[in-house]
C-alpha positions as a Python dict, from the first residue, in 0.01 Angstrom:
ca = {
    (1, 'M'): (0, 0, 0),
    (2, 'I'): (-317, 64, 158),
    (3, 'L'): (-339, -189, 370),
    (4, 'L'): (52, -217, 521),
    (5, 'A'): (-31, 174, 569),
    (6, 'V'): (-388, 78, 782),
    (7, 'V'): (-177, -205, 985),
    (8, 'L'): (86, -7, 1070),
    (9, 'G'): (-128, 258, 1175),
    (10, 'V'): (-287, -7, 1382),
    (11, 'V'): (19, -48, 1548),
    (12, 'A'): (100, 260, 1622),
    (13, 'V'): (-259, 319, 1787),
    (14, 'V'): (-169, -19, 1984),
    (15, 'G'): (203, 100, 2088),
    (16, 'L'): (96, 386, 2213),
    (17, 'V'): (-231, 248, 2405),
    (18, 'V'): (19, 6, 2540),
    (19, 'V'): (206, 297, 2615),
    (20, 'A'): (-24, 501, 2778),
    (21, 'I'): (-185, 215, 2991),
    (22, 'T'): (194, 140, 3118),
    (23, 'M'): (257, 517, 3232),
    (24, 'S'): (-40, 538, 3376),
    (25, 'R'): (67, 232, 3579),
    (26, 'L'): (368, 337, 3681),
    (27, 'G'): (225, 664, 3815),
    (28, 'D'): (-12, 455, 4057),
    (29, 'Q'): (271, 270, 4179),
    (30, 'R'): (458, 652, 4209),
    (31, 'A'): (227, 762, 4441),
    (32, 'R'): (93, 407, 4636),
    (33, 'A'): (532, 438, 4739),
    (34, 'T'): (476, 794, 4820),
    (35, 'A'): (211, 712, 5032),
    (36, 'A'): (391, 438, 5150),
    (37, 'E'): (704, 609, 5228),
    (38, 'E'): (476, 880, 5405),
    (39, 'R'): (294, 609, 5586),
    (40, 'S'): (659, 481, 5714),
    (41, 'T'): (806, 806, 5792),
    (42, 'Q'): (496, 883, 6011),
    (43, 'Q'): (505, 561, 6180),
    (44, 'A'): (830, 665, 6246),
    (45, 'S'): (776, 984, 6399),
    (46, 'E'): (498, 801, 6612),
    (47, 'L'): (735, 545, 6728),
    (48, 'A'): (1012, 800, 6823),
    (49, 'T'): (785, 1018, 7049),
    (50, 'T'): (645, 683, 7186),
    (51, 'A'): (1001, 637, 7306),
    (52, 'A'): (1023, 1014, 7404),
    (53, 'A'): (760, 945, 7635),
    (54, 'L'): (848, 648, 7794),
    (55, 'E'): (1180, 782, 7829),
    (56, 'A'): (998, 1100, 8005),
    (57, 'A'): (796, 845, 8210),
    (58, 'G'): (1056, 692, 8312),
    (59, 'R'): (1243, 991, 8447),
    (60, 'A'): (945, 1081, 8640),
    (61, 'Q'): (889, 764, 8756),
    (62, 'Q'): (1291, 733, 8880),
    (63, 'A'): (1226, 1119, 9005),
    (64, 'A'): (943, 1006, 9224),
    (65, 'E'): (1122, 692, 9367),
    (66, 'E'): (1379, 960, 9468),
    (67, 'Q'): (1227, 1222, 9605),
    (68, 'A'): (1019, 939, 9794),
    (69, 'A'): (1350, 788, 9912),
    (70, 'A'): (1454, 1162, 10049),
    (71, 'A'): (1144, 1296, 10209),
    (72, 'R'): (1191, 870, 10417),
    (73, 'A'): (1493, 959, 10469),
    (74, 'E'): (1416, 1321, 10662),
    (75, 'A'): (1122, 1166, 10827),
    (76, 'E'): (1432, 851, 10969),
    (77, 'L'): (1597, 1192, 11080),
    (78, 'A'): (1368, 1333, 11201),
    (79, 'A'): (1263, 1046, 11423),
    (80, 'A'): (1578, 968, 11532),
    (81, 'A'): (1652, 1367, 11587),
    (82, 'R'): (1318, 1359, 11815),
    (83, 'Q'): (1427, 1030, 11975),
    (84, 'A'): (1740, 1197, 12073),
    (85, 'A'): (1615, 1491, 12227),
    (86, 'E'): (1336, 1324, 12432),
    (87, 'E'): (1633, 1107, 12566),
    (88, 'R'): (1831, 1424, 12621),
    (89, 'A'): (1479, 1605, 12814),
    (90, 'A'): (1464, 1242, 13021),
    (91, 'A'): (1857, 1237, 13119),
    (92, 'A'): (1855, 1651, 13173),
    (93, 'E'): (1539, 1575, 13431),
    (94, 'D'): (1678, 1226, 13598),
    (95, 'R'): (2030, 1507, 13670),
    (96, 'L'): (1766, 1751, 13809),
    (97, 'A'): (1589, 1520, 14084),
    (98, 'E'): (1928, 1367, 14112),
    (99, 'F'): (2086, 1675, 14208),
    (100, 'A'): (1779, 1824, 14362),
    (101, 'A'): (1836, 1477, 14647),
    (102, 'A'): (2212, 1562, 14689),
    (103, 'R'): (2165, 1932, 14777),
    (104, 'A'): (1847, 1766, 15037),
    (105, 'A'): (2078, 1563, 15167),
    (106, 'A'): (2407, 1752, 15215),
    (107, 'P'): (2476, 1882, 15549),
    (108, 'E'): (2553, 2200, 15654),
    (109, 'G'): (2832, 2373, 15721),
    (110, 'G'): (3188, 2193, 15612),
    (111, 'I'): (3527, 2268, 15484),
    (112, 'D'): (3600, 2682, 15417),
    (113, 'P'): (3635, 2706, 15059),
    (114, 'E'): (3868, 3017, 15145),
    (115, 'V'): (4079, 2810, 15275),
    (116, 'L'): (4062, 2576, 14998),
    (117, 'W'): (4137, 2823, 14747),
    (118, 'T'): (4428, 2932, 14959),
    (119, 'L'): (4623, 2636, 14920),
    (120, 'E'): (4529, 2612, 14551),
    (121, 'Q'): (4646, 2951, 14541),
    (122, 'A'): (5023, 2811, 14680),
    (123, 'R'): (5005, 2507, 14492),
    (124, 'S'): (4968, 2691, 14137),
    (125, 'E'): (5218, 2933, 14252),
    (126, 'R'): (5486, 2661, 14362),
    (127, 'T'): (5386, 2532, 14018),
    (128, 'W'): (5491, 2846, 13858),
    (129, 'R'): (5798, 2883, 14053),
    (130, 'Q'): (5928, 2486, 13957),
    (131, 'S'): (5803, 2501, 13565),
    (132, 'V'): (5771, 2836, 13435),
    (133, 'A'): (5952, 3076, 13622),
    (134, 'P'): (6258, 3241, 13485),
    (135, 'G'): (6454, 3229, 13834),
    (136, 'P'): (6447, 3144, 14146),
    (137, 'D'): (6394, 3536, 14248),
    (138, 'T'): (6146, 3640, 13996),
    (139, 'V'): (5811, 3816, 14174),
    (140, 'S'): (5566, 3523, 14213),
    (141, 'V'): (5256, 3634, 13928),
    (142, 'F'): (5027, 3612, 14199),
    (143, 'A'): (5210, 3886, 14418),
    (144, 'D'): (4947, 4191, 14248),
    (145, 'A'): (4719, 3970, 14061),
    (146, 'S'): (4370, 4137, 14005),
    (147, 'D'): (4221, 3756, 13947),
    (148, 'P'): (4398, 3503, 14113),
    (149, 'L'): (4218, 3216, 13886),
    (150, 'L'): (4310, 3348, 13574),
    (151, 'E'): (4698, 3332, 13667),
    (152, 'A'): (4649, 3011, 13762),
    (153, 'L'): (4527, 2880, 13497),
    (154, 'Q'): (4738, 3024, 13279),
    (155, 'V'): (5003, 2886, 13474),
    (156, 'E'): (4879, 2518, 13432),
    (157, 'L'): (4874, 2577, 13038),
    (158, 'D'): (5206, 2764, 13084),
    (159, 'A'): (5344, 2403, 13266),
    (160, 'A'): (5178, 2155, 13043),
    (161, 'R'): (5336, 2363, 12728),
    (162, 'E'): (5694, 2324, 12931),
    (163, 'D'): (5628, 1973, 13053),
    (164, 'V'): (5472, 1814, 12708),
    (165, 'G'): (5577, 2038, 12425),
    (166, 'A'): (5264, 2031, 12250),
    (167, 'I'): (5060, 2419, 12189),
    (168, 'V'): (4810, 2479, 12527),
    (169, 'E'): (4597, 2773, 12492),
    (170, 'L'): (4376, 2928, 12680),
    (171, 'E'): (4009, 3079, 12601),
    (172, 'V'): (3863, 3245, 12900),
    (173, 'D'): (3605, 3481, 12979),
    (174, 'L'): (3570, 3497, 13346),
    (175, 'P'): (3305, 3780, 13496),
    (176, 'P'): (3375, 3910, 13821),
    (177, 'G'): (3243, 3774, 14157),
    (178, 'V'): (3355, 3421, 14093),
    (179, 'T'): (3336, 3223, 14400),
    (180, 'A'): (3667, 3053, 14585),
    (181, 'A'): (3462, 2715, 14572),
    (182, 'G'): (3374, 2789, 14239),
    (183, 'S'): (3719, 2899, 14193),
    (184, 'V'): (3901, 2573, 14333),
    (185, 'L'): (3664, 2353, 14171),
    (186, 'A'): (3725, 2561, 13807),
    (187, 'L'): (4162, 2487, 13864),
    (188, 'R'): (4109, 2130, 13976),
    (189, 'A'): (3885, 2051, 13677),
    (190, 'A'): (4102, 2208, 13476),
    (191, 'Q'): (4409, 2019, 13571),
    (192, 'E'): (4236, 1706, 13542),
    (193, 'L'): (4111, 1728, 13202),
    (194, 'L'): (4473, 1864, 13085),
    (195, 'A'): (4561, 1616, 13238),
    (196, 'G'): (4421, 1355, 13005),
    (197, 'V'): (4422, 1486, 12733),
    (198, 'V'): (4734, 1721, 12643),
    (199, 'R'): (4984, 1444, 12619),
    (200, 'R'): (4783, 1281, 12326),
    (201, 'G'): (4653, 1576, 12121),
    (202, 'E'): (4891, 1864, 11910),
    (203, 'V'): (4719, 2173, 11994),
    (204, 'T'): (4489, 2217, 12332),
    (205, 'T'): (4247, 2481, 12450),
    (206, 'L'): (4144, 2508, 12758),
    (207, 'H'): (3785, 2674, 12738),
    (208, 'V'): (3625, 2877, 13049),
    (209, 'H'): (3352, 3098, 13045),
    (210, 'A'): (2994, 3193, 13262),
    (211, 'D'): (2716, 3090, 13174),
    (212, 'G'): (2411, 3239, 13389),
    (213, 'A'): (2544, 3196, 13699),
    (214, 'D'): (2764, 2891, 13628),
    (215, 'L'): (3086, 2819, 13524),
    (216, 'V'): (3192, 2597, 13221),
    (217, 'V'): (3521, 2459, 13235),
    (218, 'A'): (3586, 2272, 12892),
    (219, 'V'): (3907, 2086, 12726),
    (220, 'R'): (3934, 2072, 12355),
    (221, 'S'): (4248, 1884, 12147),
    (222, 'V'): (4280, 1789, 11822),
    (223, 'D'): (4582, 1559, 11706),
    (224, 'E'): (4870, 1687, 11439),
    (225, 'D'): (4602, 1597, 11128),
    (226, 'G'): (4311, 1821, 11269),
    (227, 'A'): (4107, 1547, 11410),
    (228, 'P'): (3903, 1576, 11770),
    (229, 'V'): (4121, 1406, 12007),
    (230, 'P'): (3850, 1323, 12281),
    (231, 'T'): (3840, 1457, 12639),
    (232, 'D'): (3847, 1167, 12941),
    (233, 'P'): (3522, 1236, 13133),
    (234, 'L'): (3628, 1311, 13517),
    (235, 'A'): (3486, 1041, 13731),
    (236, 'L'): (3219, 1273, 13969),
    (237, 'P'): (2963, 1134, 14194),
    (238, 'V'): (2664, 1315, 14167),
    (239, 'S'): (2694, 1686, 14305),
    (240, 'V'): (2493, 2002, 14338),
    (241, 'D'): (2811, 2177, 14273),
    (242, 'I'): (2952, 2008, 13984),
    (243, 'E'): (2830, 1833, 13667),
    (244, 'P'): (2982, 1647, 13333),
    (245, 'V'): (2901, 1793, 13038),
    (246, 'D'): (3076, 1746, 12667),
    (247, 'D'): (3423, 1739, 12717),
    (248, 'G'): (3438, 1927, 13072),
    (249, 'V'): (3240, 1996, 13347),
    (250, 'R'): (2983, 2262, 13488),
    (251, 'I'): (3000, 2459, 13821),
    (252, 'R'): (2717, 2524, 13940),
    (253, 'D'): (2595, 2868, 14122),
    (254, 'A'): (2993, 2926, 14079),
    (255, 'I'): (2939, 3330, 14033),
    (256, 'R'): (2788, 3559, 14324),
    (257, 'P'): (2523, 3818, 14228),
    (258, 'T'): (2648, 4172, 14132),
    (259, 'G'): (2653, 4349, 14470),
    (260, 'S'): (2660, 4043, 14691),
    (261, 'E'): (2946, 3941, 14903),
    (262, 'E'): (3170, 3661, 14928),
    (263, 'P'): (3017, 3453, 15221),
    (264, 'T'): (3319, 3406, 15540),
    (265, 'S'): (3351, 3105, 15784),
    (266, 'E'): (3235, 3327, 16023),
    (267, 'D'): (2883, 3416, 15908),
    (268, 'P'): (2611, 3215, 16059),
}
């Protein structure tokens, strides 16, 4: 019995030792597993941080490339605008040189502009009576007109409106002192500009305004969709009196300085 008890005690001690060793090993394995899991989590975090940094770097590079492209486009636009401005300046200098040469070569004298303006008013009155007047006995719009040029321009618009059926409007700012020659050129230019576009546009507007001593006559028209209808430029020779501009003409020195009088054919 004593021997059996000793054997059982040894077996129990061995079992306890085995259990202790096993528990120790399990603890080590759990510690290693925990450390491995922490390392894995840290590596995943580092990978996510690296990926985020790479993505941010990619976005920054894309933004830099877009900014560089925008800068190149702005530089190209600026270069094109500068070239266009230089071309316009060169063209303006050429026109001024041509005007100066034409003025130097222009002979003195010529047809009395007062006579031409009187004839033009007669033609405008005939147009009014044939196309605009409500009746044959209606008093002429020129009978008591304080500004015959304004009345003549309005007659052209009213006649075009009656003839074509489109909307034709007048925007005018005429100062006092428009010369007879300026009146003739303004009326004739308006007639020709309107004739070239009024049948192609839905709404046409005649603009007449002063620019310093010059008078600018322009016609702008749009179709039924609101798209611009180009105005046909007038085929004009080089002249000191009139030059083509966008959508019209510029009549030079068409307005007398304040206080001066219209010269007549009797003046020396």
